[in-house]
C-alpha positions as CSV (number, residue, x, y, z in Angstrom):
1,M,-3.0,-20.0,10.2
2,R,-0.1,-18.2,12.1
3,E,1.0,-16.7,8.9
4,A,-2.4,-15.5,8.0
5,L,-2.7,-14.0,11.5
6,A,0.6,-12.2,11.1
7,E,-0.7,-10.7,7.8
8,F,-3.7,-9.8,9.3
9,L,-2.1,-7.9,12.1
10,G,0.5,-6.2,9.9
11,T,-2.1,-5.0,7.6
12,A,-4.3,-3.9,10.2
13,L,-1.6,-1.8,12.0
14,L,-0.6,-0.3,8.5
15,L,-4.3,0.9,8.0
16,T,-4.8,2.1,11.5
17,F,-1.8,4.4,11.4
18,G,-2.2,5.2,7.7
19,L,-5.8,5.9,7.7
20,G,-5.5,7.8,11.1
21,V,-3.3,10.5,9.6
22,V,-5.7,11.3,6.9
23,A,-8.5,11.1,9.3
24,Q,-6.7,13.8,11.5
25,T,-5.8,15.9,8.5
26,V,-9.3,16.0,6.9
27,T,-11.3,16.4,9.9
28,S,-9.3,19.4,11.2
29,G,-9.3,21.0,7.8
30,G,-5.7,20.7,7.4
31,A,-5.1,22.4,10.9
32,A,-3.7,19.1,12.3
33,G,-2.0,17.7,9.4
34,S,-0.7,18.2,5.8
35,P,0.3,16.3,2.6
36,L,3.8,16.0,3.9
37,G,2.5,14.5,7.3
38,I,0.3,12.0,5.4
39,H,3.2,10.8,3.3
40,L,5.7,10.6,6.2
41,C,3.0,8.8,8.4
42,W,2.1,6.3,5.6
43,G,5.8,5.4,5.4
44,L,6.1,5.0,9.1
45,A,3.1,2.7,9.0
46,V,4.6,0.4,6.7
47,I,7.6,0.3,8.6
48,L,5.7,-0.6,11.7
49,G,3.4,-3.1,10.1
50,V,6.3,-5.0,8.5
51,Y,8.2,-4.9,11.8
52,A,5.2,-6.4,13.6
53,S,4.8,-9.5,11.0
54,A,7.9,-10.0,8.9
55,G,9.3,-12.6,11.2
56,V,6.2,-14.9,10.8
57,S,4.7,-14.2,7.3
58,G,7.4,-12.1,5.5
59,A,5.1,-9.0,5.8
60,H,3.7,-8.8,2.3
61,L,0.8,-6.8,3.6
62,N,-0.4,-6.4,0.0
63,P,-2.1,-8.6,-2.4
64,A,0.0,-7.4,-5.2
65,V,3.2,-8.0,-3.5
66,T,2.0,-11.8,-2.7
67,L,1.0,-12.1,-6.4
68,A,4.4,-10.9,-7.5
69,L,6.2,-13.1,-5.1
70,A,4.2,-16.3,-6.5
71,V,4.9,-15.3,-10.0
72,R,8.5,-14.4,-9.6
73,R,9.9,-15.8,-6.4
74,G,8.2,-19.2,-5.9
75,F,5.9,-18.1,-3.1
76,P,3.5,-21.2,-2.8
77,W,0.3,-20.6,-4.7
78,S,-1.6,-22.5,-2.1
79,K,-0.8,-19.5,0.4
80,V,-1.9,-16.8,-1.8
81,G,-5.6,-17.1,-1.2
82,P,-5.2,-17.1,2.8
83,Y,-2.7,-14.4,2.8
84,V,-5.1,-12.2,0.7
85,V,-8.0,-12.8,2.6
86,A,-6.0,-11.8,5.7
87,Q,-4.8,-8.7,4.2
88,L,-8.4,-7.7,3.3
89,L,-9.7,-8.5,6.7
90,G,-7.0,-6.7,8.3
91,A,-7.5,-3.6,6.3
92,F,-11.2,-3.7,7.0
93,V,-10.6,-3.9,10.7
94,G,-7.9,-1.0,10.5
95,A,-10.6,1.1,8.8
96,A,-13.1,0.2,11.6
97,V,-10.7,1.2,14.3
98,V,-10.0,4.6,12.6
99,Y,-13.8,5.2,12.4
100,L,-14.5,4.2,15.9
101,T,-11.7,6.7,17.0
102,Y,-12.7,9.5,14.8
103,R,-16.4,9.1,14.5
104,E,-17.4,12.2,16.4
105,A,-14.6,14.3,14.5
106,I,-16.1,13.0,11.2
107,T,-19.6,13.8,12.3
108,A,-18.6,17.5,13.3
109,F,-16.9,17.8,9.9
110,D,-19.9,16.6,7.9
111,G,-22.6,17.4,10.1
112,G,-23.7,13.6,10.3
113,M,-24.5,13.5,6.6
114,R,-22.0,10.9,5.3
115,Q,-20.7,12.2,1.9
116,V,-18.5,10.5,-0.6
117,L,-16.9,13.5,-2.5
118,G,-17.3,17.3,-2.4
119,P,-16.3,19.8,0.3
120,H,-17.6,17.8,3.2
121,G,-16.7,14.3,1.6
122,T,-15.2,11.9,4.1
123,A,-15.1,8.6,2.3
124,G,-11.6,9.7,1.0
125,I,-10.3,9.4,4.5
126,F,-10.6,5.6,4.1
127,A,-10.3,4.6,0.3
128,T,-8.7,6.4,-2.6
129,Y,-10.7,8.4,-5.2
130,P,-9.3,10.1,-8.4
131,A,-8.6,13.7,-8.9
132,P,-11.3,15.3,-11.1
133,Y,-9.1,15.3,-14.1
134,L,-8.0,11.8,-13.9
135,S,-9.4,9.3,-16.5
136,I,-9.9,5.6,-15.9
137,L,-6.9,5.0,-18.2
138,G,-4.8,7.5,-16.6
139,G,-5.8,5.9,-13.2
140,V,-4.8,2.5,-14.5
141,I,-1.4,3.8,-15.6
142,D,-0.9,5.6,-12.4
143,Q,-1.4,2.5,-10.3
144,I,0.7,0.3,-12.5
145,V,3.6,2.8,-12.3
146,G,3.4,3.2,-8.5
147,T,2.9,-0.4,-7.8
148,A,5.8,-1.4,-10.2
149,L,8.2,1.0,-8.4
150,L,7.1,-0.4,-5.0
151,V,7.7,-4.2,-6.0
152,A,10.8,-3.5,-8.1
153,M,12.4,-1.9,-4.9
154,V,11.0,-4.5,-2.5
155,F,12.9,-7.2,-4.8
156,A,15.9,-4.8,-4.6
157,I,16.0,-4.5,-1.0
158,S,15.5,-8.2,-0.4
159,D,18.1,-9.4,-3.2
160,E,21.1,-10.7,-1.2
161,R,23.4,-10.4,-4.3
162,N,22.7,-6.8,-4.8
163,A,24.1,-5.0,-1.7
164,P,20.8,-5.1,0.1
165,P,20.5,-3.2,3.6
166,A,20.8,-5.4,6.7
167,A,17.7,-7.5,7.2
168,S,16.7,-5.6,10.3
169,L,16.7,-2.4,8.3
170,A,14.8,-3.7,5.2
171,P,11.4,-2.6,6.7
172,V,12.8,0.9,7.0
173,F,13.8,1.1,3.3
174,V,10.3,-0.5,2.2
175,G,8.7,2.3,4.3
176,L,11.0,5.0,2.6
177,T,10.0,3.6,-0.7
178,V,6.2,4.0,0.0
179,M,7.0,7.7,1.3
180,A,8.9,8.5,-2.1
181,I,5.9,7.2,-4.1
182,G,3.6,9.1,-2.2
183,M,5.6,12.2,-2.4
184,G,6.2,11.8,-6.3
185,F,3.0,10.0,-7.3
186,G,0.3,10.8,-5.0
187,A,-1.6,13.8,-6.4
188,N,-3.4,11.7,-9.2
189,A,-5.3,9.1,-6.9
190,G,-3.8,8.9,-3.5
191,Y,-1.2,6.0,-4.5
192,A,-3.2,3.1,-3.1
193,I,-0.7,0.7,-4.7
194,N,-2.4,-2.0,-2.7
195,P,-5.7,-3.7,-3.5
196,A,-6.2,-4.6,0.2
197,R,-5.5,-1.0,1.5
198,D,-8.1,0.3,-0.8
199,F,-10.9,-2.4,-1.1
200,G,-11.0,-3.3,2.8
201,P,-11.7,0.2,3.7
202,R,-14.1,0.9,0.9
203,L,-16.2,-2.1,1.9
204,F,-16.0,-0.8,5.4
205,T,-17.4,2.5,4.3
206,A,-20.3,1.1,2.3
207,L,-21.5,-0.6,5.3
208,A,-20.7,2.2,7.8
209,G,-23.1,5.0,6.2
210,W,-21.6,6.1,3.1
211,G,-23.6,3.6,0.9
212,G,-23.0,2.2,-2.7
213,G,-21.7,5.7,-3.8
214,V,-18.3,4.5,-2.7
215,F,-18.3,2.2,-5.7
216,T,-19.8,4.3,-8.3
217,A,-17.9,7.5,-7.6
218,G,-15.2,8.6,-10.1
219,N,-17.0,6.8,-13.0
220,G,-16.7,3.5,-11.0
221,W,-13.1,3.8,-9.9
222,W,-13.2,1.1,-7.2
223,W,-11.8,-1.6,-9.3
224,V,-8.8,0.4,-10.6
225,P,-6.8,0.3,-7.4
226,V,-7.7,-3.5,-7.1
227,V,-6.6,-4.7,-10.6
228,A,-4.0,-2.2,-11.8
229,P,-1.6,-2.8,-8.7
230,C,-1.6,-6.6,-9.6
231,I,-0.4,-5.8,-12.9
232,G,2.1,-3.3,-11.8
233,A,3.5,-5.5,-9.2
234,V,4.2,-8.4,-11.6
235,L,5.5,-5.9,-14.1
236,G,7.8,-4.4,-11.6
237,G,9.2,-7.6,-10.2
238,T,9.6,-8.9,-13.9
239,V,11.6,-5.8,-14.8
240,Y,13.9,-6.2,-11.9
241,D,14.6,-9.6,-12.4
242,L,15.2,-9.1,-16.3
243,L,17.6,-6.0,-15.8
244,I,19.2,-7.0,-12.5
245,R,18.7,-10.5,-11.1
246,A,19.3,-12.3,-14.4
247,H,22.7,-10.8,-14.7
248,H,24.5,-11.2,-11.2
249,P,28.0,-12.1,-11.7
250,A,29.7,-15.0,-9.9
251,H,31.2,-12.5,-7.5
252,T,28.8,-10.0,-6.0
253,N,30.4,-6.8,-5.2
254,R,29.1,-4.9,-2.4
255,I,28.9,-1.2,-2.1
256,G,32.4,0.3,-1.6
257,D,34.0,-2.9,-2.8
258,P,36.7,-2.5,-5.5
259,A,35.6,-3.9,-8.7
260,R,36.8,-7.4,-9.4
261,R,37.1,-9.5,-12.6
262,V,35.1,-12.5,-12.6
263,E,36.8,-15.6,-14.0
């Protein structure tokens, strides 16, 4: 229970900060925000969420990360369900907090008529939707690639035999990874790379006035940021392990160490 509570809080903080910057940007018409600000704030949101929960639960904050750790790192399968439920609930609550805070701003922006897409669409504050040009297959590829990059770097940052940062700085580098993914791969579909981050807020919007359109928009896009990140997470973790972890020498060189011959 204590681990699930930590995952709940960490994910709620992640979504509150992350969705908050999107709400501010959208409802101000870009006057109080920018794409760069969104990327920076999401990276900071990850850092803060991880710092809030890492000492208790390990701060997965992402069902895809939890799945990859179960598949590749021996994380107990019995804990996967409680972690995922806690992450989903945390994401839902984070969305609710942002909605409560920005409800009047959203109403001023859309005139009180909750719209999913379009010039006055506001559902994208909470969940991700594909760009008009993006196909479902393209979205699946996008989410697989983004999440594979995330998990490969999470594995690298936490690999004690591969010159990792100090444990106290690990959350910073995870946040920087998310920031880099957003800057490099955010245009197609908003880089959800986290089933809880997308599904929890999407469910909230369905209940809070946007209706079932949040599940039918984008040719039924909703399942892509749920399923594809799970595939990408396992793929990214597997690639890292095959190319790096499986080949660690008996002596691990640290950054700046002279090369040594392994007897």
